[in-house]
C-alpha positions as CSV (number, residue, x, y, z in Angstrom):
1,M,0.3,0.0,0.2
2,A,1.4,2.8,-1.3
3,S,1.1,6.0,1.3
4,R,-0.8,9.3,1.5
5,G,-0.5,12.8,3.0
6,M,2.5,15.0,4.0
7,P,6.0,14.2,3.2
8,L,7.5,11.7,5.9
9,D,10.0,14.8,6.7
10,T,7.3,17.1,7.1
11,A,5.5,14.4,9.1
12,A,8.7,14.0,11.1
13,I,9.2,17.4,12.3
14,F,5.8,18.2,13.0
15,S,5.2,15.1,15.3
16,T,8.7,15.4,17.2
17,V,6.9,19.4,18.1
18,M,3.7,17.7,18.9
19,E,4.9,15.1,21.2
20,G,7.6,17.7,22.8
21,I,4.5,20.2,23.7
22,L,2.9,17.5,24.7
23,Y,5.6,15.4,27.0
24,G,5.8,19.3,28.6
25,F,2.5,19.3,29.6
26,S,2.6,16.0,31.4
27,V,5.6,16.3,33.0
28,L,3.5,19.3,34.7
29,M,1.1,16.6,35.5
30,F,3.9,14.7,36.5
31,M,4.7,17.0,39.1
32,G,1.1,17.4,40.3
33,T,0.3,13.8,40.4
34,M,3.4,13.6,42.8
35,W,2.4,16.2,44.7
36,A,-1.3,14.8,45.1
37,L,0.2,11.7,45.8
38,T,2.6,12.4,49.0
39,R,1.0,15.3,50.1
40,K,0.4,15.4,54.3
41,R,1.4,11.7,54.1
42,R,3.8,10.4,55.7
43,M,6.6,7.9,54.0
44,K,4.8,4.8,54.5
45,E,1.0,5.8,54.0
46,I,2.6,6.4,49.8
47,N,0.6,4.5,47.3
48,R,3.8,2.7,45.8
49,T,2.0,1.2,42.8
50,N,0.8,4.7,41.8
51,T,4.2,6.3,42.5
52,A,6.2,3.7,40.3
53,V,3.6,3.8,37.4
54,A,3.9,7.3,37.2
55,F,7.6,7.4,37.4
56,M,7.8,4.6,34.4
57,L,5.7,7.0,32.7
58,L,7.5,9.4,33.2
59,I,11.0,7.7,32.1
60,L,9.2,6.0,28.7
61,S,8.0,9.5,27.5
62,T,11.3,10.6,28.4
63,A,13.5,8.1,26.1
64,H,10.8,8.1,23.6
65,M,11.2,11.9,23.2
66,I,14.8,11.8,23.4
67,V,14.9,8.9,20.3
68,D,13.0,11.4,18.3
69,I,15.1,14.1,18.5
70,I,18.0,11.8,18.1
71,R,16.5,10.3,15.0
72,I,15.3,13.7,13.4
73,E,18.9,14.9,13.9
74,E,19.8,11.8,12.2
75,G,17.6,12.2,9.4
76,L,17.9,15.6,8.8
77,V,22.1,16.5,9.9
78,T,23.8,13.4,9.6
79,Y,22.7,11.5,6.7
80,R,20.6,14.0,4.8
81,D,23.1,14.1,1.7
82,T,24.4,10.2,2.1
83,F,21.6,8.2,2.5
84,T,19.8,7.3,-0.7
85,G,16.9,8.9,-1.3
86,G,17.5,11.8,1.3
87,P,15.4,13.0,4.5
88,A,12.2,11.2,3.4
89,A,13.6,8.0,2.5
90,F,15.4,7.4,5.7
91,F,11.9,8.1,7.8
92,A,10.6,5.8,6.0
93,D,13.2,3.0,6.8
94,V,11.3,1.2,9.2
95,T,14.9,-0.9,10.1
96,Q,16.2,2.2,11.3
97,I,17.7,1.5,15.0
98,T,15.8,4.4,16.1
99,F,12.7,3.5,14.5
100,V,12.6,0.1,15.9
101,V,13.9,1.9,19.8
102,K,11.0,4.0,19.7
103,N,8.4,1.4,18.5
104,I,10.0,-1.0,21.5
105,I,9.3,1.8,24.3
106,Y,5.4,2.8,22.3
107,T,4.4,-0.5,23.0
108,M,5.7,-0.7,26.8
109,Q,4.0,2.1,27.7
110,T,0.9,1.2,25.7
111,M,1.2,-2.2,28.0
112,L,1.5,-0.3,31.3
113,G,-1.4,2.3,30.7
114,D,-3.6,-0.4,29.6
115,G,-2.8,-2.2,32.3
116,M,-3.1,0.0,34.9
117,V,-6.6,0.4,33.5
118,I,-7.7,-3.3,34.2
119,Y,-6.3,-3.3,37.4
120,R,-8.6,-0.3,38.6
121,C,-11.2,-2.0,37.1
122,Y,-10.5,-5.0,38.8
123,I,-10.0,-3.5,42.4
124,V,-13.0,-1.7,41.9
125,W,-15.1,-4.7,40.5
126,Q,-13.5,-6.9,43.0
127,S,-14.3,-9.6,40.5
128,V,-11.9,-11.5,38.2
129,W,-15.1,-12.4,35.7
130,V,-14.9,-8.3,34.8
131,I,-11.3,-8.2,33.5
132,I,-11.4,-10.9,32.0
133,V,-12.2,-10.0,28.1
134,P,-10.0,-7.0,28.6
135,S,-6.9,-8.5,30.2
136,C,-7.3,-11.0,27.3
137,L,-7.2,-8.4,24.6
138,W,-4.6,-7.2,26.9
139,L,-2.3,-10.3,26.3
140,G,-3.2,-10.0,22.5
141,I,-2.2,-6.4,22.4
142,T,1.3,-7.7,24.4
143,V,1.7,-10.6,21.5
144,C,0.9,-8.0,18.3
145,G,3.2,-5.5,20.1
146,I,6.1,-8.3,20.1
147,C,5.5,-9.4,16.4
148,A,4.6,-5.8,15.1
149,V,8.5,-4.8,16.2
150,Y,10.2,-8.1,15.4
151,S,8.5,-7.8,11.8
152,V,9.4,-4.0,11.6
153,S,12.9,-5.0,12.4
154,K,13.4,-7.4,10.0
155,A,11.5,-6.0,7.5
156,T,13.7,-6.2,4.0
157,N,12.1,-6.1,0.5
158,E,9.7,-3.4,2.1
159,A,11.6,-1.7,4.4
160,G,11.2,1.4,3.2
161,N,7.0,0.9,3.4
162,I,5.5,0.8,7.2
163,F,1.9,-0.5,5.7
164,A,3.4,-3.3,4.0
165,K,1.6,-6.4,4.8
166,A,4.1,-8.3,6.8
167,T,4.2,-5.6,9.2
168,G,0.7,-3.6,9.0
169,Q,-1.6,-6.7,9.8
170,W,0.4,-6.8,13.2
171,I,-0.3,-3.4,13.7
172,T,-3.6,-2.8,12.7
173,A,-4.7,-5.4,15.4
174,F,-2.8,-4.1,17.9
175,Y,-4.3,-0.8,17.8
176,A,-7.5,-2.2,17.5
177,M,-7.1,-4.3,20.3
178,T,-6.2,-1.6,22.5
179,L,-8.5,0.9,21.6
180,A,-11.3,-2.1,22.6
181,S,-9.4,-3.1,25.6
182,N,-9.4,0.8,26.7
183,L,-13.2,1.8,26.1
184,L,-14.2,-2.4,27.6
185,A,-12.1,-1.6,31.3
186,S,-12.6,2.1,31.4
187,G,-16.3,1.9,30.8
188,F,-16.8,-1.1,33.5
189,L,-15.0,1.4,35.7
190,A,-16.8,3.9,35.5
191,Y,-20.0,2.4,34.9
192,R,-19.5,0.5,38.8
193,I,-18.3,4.0,40.5
194,W,-21.8,5.2,39.1
195,K,-23.7,2.9,40.3
196,M,-22.6,2.9,43.3
197,E,-22.6,6.2,43.8
198,R,-26.8,5.7,43.1
199,N,-26.5,3.7,45.7
200,I,-25.2,5.9,48.2
201,S,-26.8,9.0,47.1
202,A,-30.3,8.2,49.4
203,V,-28.6,7.8,52.6
204,R,-25.8,10.4,52.3
205,T,-25.7,13.5,54.3
206,S,-23.0,16.1,52.5
207,N,-23.0,17.2,49.1
208,N,-19.6,15.0,48.2
209,S,-20.6,12.8,44.8
210,M,-18.3,10.4,43.4
211,M,-19.3,11.8,39.9
212,P,-16.7,14.0,39.0
213,I,-14.3,10.7,39.3
214,V,-16.8,9.3,36.4
215,R,-16.6,12.6,34.4
216,V,-12.6,12.5,34.7
217,L,-12.5,8.8,34.0
218,A,-14.4,8.9,30.7
219,D,-12.1,12.2,29.5
220,A,-9.5,10.2,29.9
221,A,-10.9,7.5,28.0
222,I,-12.2,9.1,25.3
223,L,-8.7,11.2,24.8
224,Y,-7.2,8.2,24.4
225,S,-9.6,6.4,22.5
226,V,-9.9,9.2,20.2
227,T,-6.1,9.7,19.4
228,L,-6.1,5.9,19.4
229,L,-9.0,5.9,16.1
230,S,-7.3,8.6,15.0
231,A,-4.1,6.5,14.7
232,L,-6.4,3.4,13.5
233,L,-7.8,5.2,10.6
234,C,-4.8,7.1,9.3
235,F,-3.0,3.5,9.5
236,V,-5.6,1.9,7.5
237,E,-5.9,4.6,4.9
238,G,-2.1,4.2,4.5
239,N,-1.8,8.2,5.2
240,N,1.6,9.1,6.8
241,G,-0.4,11.3,9.7
242,Q,-0.1,8.0,11.5
243,Y,3.1,8.8,12.2
244,V,2.3,12.3,13.7
245,V,-0.4,10.9,15.6
246,L,1.6,7.7,17.0
247,D,4.3,10.0,18.5
248,M,1.6,11.9,20.4
249,I,0.2,8.7,22.1
250,M,3.1,8.7,24.2
251,P,2.2,11.8,26.4
252,I,-1.1,11.2,26.3
253,I,-1.3,8.1,27.6
254,S,0.6,9.6,30.6
255,I,-1.5,12.7,31.1
256,A,-5.1,10.2,30.9
257,F,-2.8,8.2,33.6
258,Y,-2.0,11.8,35.9
259,M,-5.5,13.3,35.7
260,V,-7.4,10.3,37.2
261,I,-5.0,10.8,40.1
262,I,-5.1,14.3,40.2
263,R,-8.6,14.4,40.4
264,M,-9.3,11.4,42.7
265,A,-6.7,13.9,44.7
266,M,-8.7,16.8,45.3
267,K,-11.7,14.6,46.9
268,T,-12.2,15.0,50.8
269,T,-14.4,11.6,50.7
270,S,-13.1,8.5,50.7
271,Y,-14.8,4.9,49.4
272,S,-12.6,1.7,50.1
273,H,-12.8,0.7,46.4
274,I,-13.2,4.0,44.6
275,S,-10.2,5.1,46.0
276,A,-8.8,1.8,45.5
277,A,-8.7,2.9,41.8
278,G,-7.2,5.5,42.2
279,M,-4.6,2.5,42.8
280,G,-4.7,0.3,44.8
281,S,-5.2,1.5,48.3
282,N,-7.4,-1.5,50.5
283,E,-8.2,0.7,53.7
284,T,-12.0,0.2,54.6
285,A,-13.8,3.3,55.2
286,R,-17.3,4.5,57.4
287,E,-20.0,6.5,56.6
288,I,-23.2,6.3,58.8
289,P,-25.0,9.3,58.6
290,Q,-25.8,10.4,61.7
291,Q,-29.8,10.5,61.7
292,Y,-29.4,6.5,60.7
293,H,-27.0,6.3,63.4
294,M,-28.7,7.8,66.1
295,K,-31.7,5.4,65.1
296,R,-29.6,2.5,64.8
297,M,-30.9,1.5,61.0
298,P,-28.6,-0.9,59.1
299,V,-27.6,1.0,56.0
300,E,-26.3,-1.5,52.7
301,V,-24.5,0.0,50.5
302,H,-23.2,-2.0,47.3
303,I,-19.6,-0.2,48.1
304,S,-18.1,-2.3,51.4
305,Q,-18.2,0.7,53.7
306,I,-18.2,4.7,53.6
307,T,-16.3,7.2,55.4
308,H,-17.2,10.5,55.7
309,Q,-14.8,12.6,56.8
310,D,-14.8,16.6,57.9
311,E,-13.1,19.0,55.6
312,T,-10.1,18.6,58.2
313,S,-9.4,14.8,57.4
314,K,-7.3,13.2,55.5
315,S,-8.3,11.6,52.4
316,T,-6.7,8.3,51.0
317,Y,-5.9,7.3,47.4
């Protein structure tokens, strides 16, 4: 399949610029995430899972940004006059080490980001059955990602065509399964939180609501899904715009992860399983509205137990 759209050297410049802008924004959000995870907490209270994943996302995004800068320098400066076909041919050559490395990093970033969404979904639902399909898709993503990178690194006859069947089939499957996994896991997660919100709304005495969490989960899922869908459509159509979207996805994965943690850190009400969705906190909380407590009326809510804290209390995430 012949590529269409902007020349590859132009696409390389534009994609690196767009990635750099989003990367800078993701670094700011990383700082906000670290503040949200550590403020007013002792060392043993800091969620290590969230912190580790946040750092890993930052490291992978930074590595991808560095590789792209090196790739731009090589294509437009170092091999500008010596590579057969010029810069456009250089950026089309999928066997270049920089191209292979950046795709390895992208695969790892996708596996990490999608894996965390599935993990949140499991923590909130407390059921393996809910995550069976997303987990199978995640395994498929892993296989397709590895096969795509391998086929790219071994390309010979069609090394200048990323849309060739040998590589294209794996990349198309990778995009499609990533999109499906993200939509399923995010949908299940948002539905569970919305369902719990409905169950507790009748007995809650405060104005605190978990709907902002549902909205930010939806926003993060939409942001990531729209970008993935754009990449998939560009790739299927053989448009070089997929290079631009692909580089933009790297920081977007980090941004989608950070925005959920930061929004949850802004809540002053802690729900045991929902706070665990913010990455694995297992503390049990209790909220018994005063009028129900005085009447000794049992209040059953679908989440384990709910805690109402005053404004000076510290929430867990």
